C-alpha positions in Angstrom: -3.5 -8.1 -3.0 -6.8 -9.5 -1.4 -6.1 -12.7 -2.6 -2.6 -12.8 -1.0 -4.0 -11.5 2.0 -6.4 -14.4 2.1 -4.1 -16.9 1.7 -1.8 -15.7 4.2 -4.7 -15.3 7.0 -5.8 -18.6 5.7 -2.2 -20.1 6.2 -1.9 -18.7 9.4 -5.1 -20.1 10.9 -4.4 -23.5 9.3 -0.6 -23.3 11.0 -2.2 -22.6 14.1 -4.6 -25.6 14.1 -2.3 -28.0 13.0 0.2 -26.9 15.8 -1.8 -26.2 18.5 -1.5 -29.3 20.9 2.2 -28.5 20.3 1.4 -25.1 22.3 2.5 -23.2 19.2 1.6 -20.7 17.2 2.8 -18.8 13.5 5.2 -16.8 15.3 6.8 -19.2 17.8 6.7 -21.9 15.0 8.3 -19.5 12.9 11.2 -19.0 15.3 12.0 -22.3 16.1 12.3 -23.0 12.3 14.6 -20.6 11.4 16.5 -21.3 14.3 16.5 -25.0 13.0 17.6 -23.7 9.7 20.3 -21.2 10.8 21.6 -22.9 14.1 23.1 -20.7 16.7 22.6 -17.0 15.7 22.2 -13.8 17.1 18.8 -11.9 17.9 19.4 -9.3 15.4 20.0 -12.1 12.5 17.0 -13.8 13.7 14.7 -10.7 13.5 16.3 -10.2 10.2 15.3 -13.8 9.1 11.7 -13.4 10.6 11.3 -9.8 9.2 10.6 -8.6 12.5 12.3 -6.2 14.9 14.5 -7.6 17.6 12.1 -6.0 20.2 9.0 -8.2 18.8 11.5 -11.2 19.5 11.8 -10.3 23.4 8.5 -11.9 24.3 8.5 -15.0 22.0 12.0 -15.6 22.6 11.5 -15.6 26.3 8.9 -17.9 25.9 10.8 -20.6 24.2 13.4 -20.1 26.7 10.9 -20.7 29.5 9.8 -24.0 27.8 13.3 -24.9 27.5 13.3 -25.0 23.9 15.9 -22.6 23.3 19.1 -21.4 24.8 20.8 -18.3 25.5 23.7 -17.3 27.8 23.2 -15.2 30.9 23.5 -11.4 29.6 27.1 -10.2 30.5 28.9 -7.2 30.2 31.7 -9.3 28.5 29.8 -10.6 25.9 27.7 -8.4 23.5 26.2 -10.6 21.6 24.3 -13.7 23.1 23.8 -16.4 20.4 20.7 -18.2 20.4 20.4 -22.2 19.9 18.0 -25.0 19.9 17.9 -27.1 22.8 17.5 -30.7 22.2 14.1 -30.5 23.0 13.5 -27.5 20.8 15.1 -29.3 17.5 12.6 -32.0 18.4 9.6 -29.8 18.5 10.9 -27.8 15.2 11.2 -31.2 13.6 7.5 -32.5 14.5 6.5 -28.6 13.4 8.6 -28.7 10.0 6.5 -32.0 9.3 3.2 -30.9 10.0 3.8 -27.7 8.3 5.0 -30.0 5.0 1.9 -31.7 5.2 -0.5 -28.8 5.3 1.6 -27.4 2.3 1.2 -30.7 0.5 -2.4 -31.0 1.2 -2.6 -27.5 0.4 -1.0 -27.6 -3.3 -2.5 -31.2 -3.9 -5.5 -30.0 -6.3 -2.8 -28.4 -9.0 -1.8 -30.7 -11.7 2.2 -30.6 -12.3 2.4 -28.0 -14.7 -0.1 -25.6 -13.0 2.1 -25.7 -9.6 5.3 -25.3 -11.5 3.3 -21.9 -13.5 2.2 -20.8 -10.3 5.2 -21.4 -8.3 6.9 -19.0 -11.0 4.2 -16.5 -10.9 4.6 -16.1 -7.4 8.3 -15.6 -7.6 8.1 -13.2 -10.2 5.3 -11.0 -8.1 7.6 -11.5 -5.3 10.8 -10.2 -6.9 8.6 -7.2 -8.2 7.8 -6.4 -5.0 11.2 -6.8 -3.7 12.4 -4.2 -6.1 9.7 -1.9 -4.8 10.7 -2.5 -1.3 14.6 -1.6 -2.6 13.7 1.6 -4.5 11.3 2.7 -2.2 8.2 2.5 -3.7 6.9 3.8 -7.1 8.6 7.2 -7.9 5.2 8.8 -8.7 4.5 8.3 -4.9 7.4 9.7 -3.5 7.5 13.3 -3.7 10.9 13.5 -1.5 12.5 11.5 -4.4 14.8 13.8 -6.6 12.9 14.8 -9.9 15.0 12.6 -12.2 13.7 9.3 -10.0 10.4 10.3 -10.5 10.7 10.6 -14.3 10.1 14.5 -14.3 12.8 16.5 -16.6 14.9 18.9 -14.8 16.1 22.0 -17.0 19.2 23.0 -15.0 20.1 26.0 -17.2 
């Protein structure tokens, strides 16, 4: 996990540097990226795709809206969901940020021979899938004393 943390921290630092002149940080660029990919979407869907709560989106979305990069209809009692969309300026900035992030990624993997890169991606995909399985199952059974005994591998005699 330490190595993954190192990659995550270095990635965030690199992205922040690459996008600093655009006045974007990793959070703002991620929101632009996800909106670029999804198109018009709700705050709930945006939050799910960014792996954050809707509340965590409030300040960054307000910032993007203040800068004219996203559009949200005015709050209304008649409208339950306020769809979020990129403006033309937001789309243009998202495209610039995407190019810079792709270039940073290209440089980060440039030293990998093609076979190593394919193997590395496969290993990362397997590792991610293993963590997703653990999350879906609620974590390792031995660490979950509130789970039923059967799920923890403990034999239960009901006689």
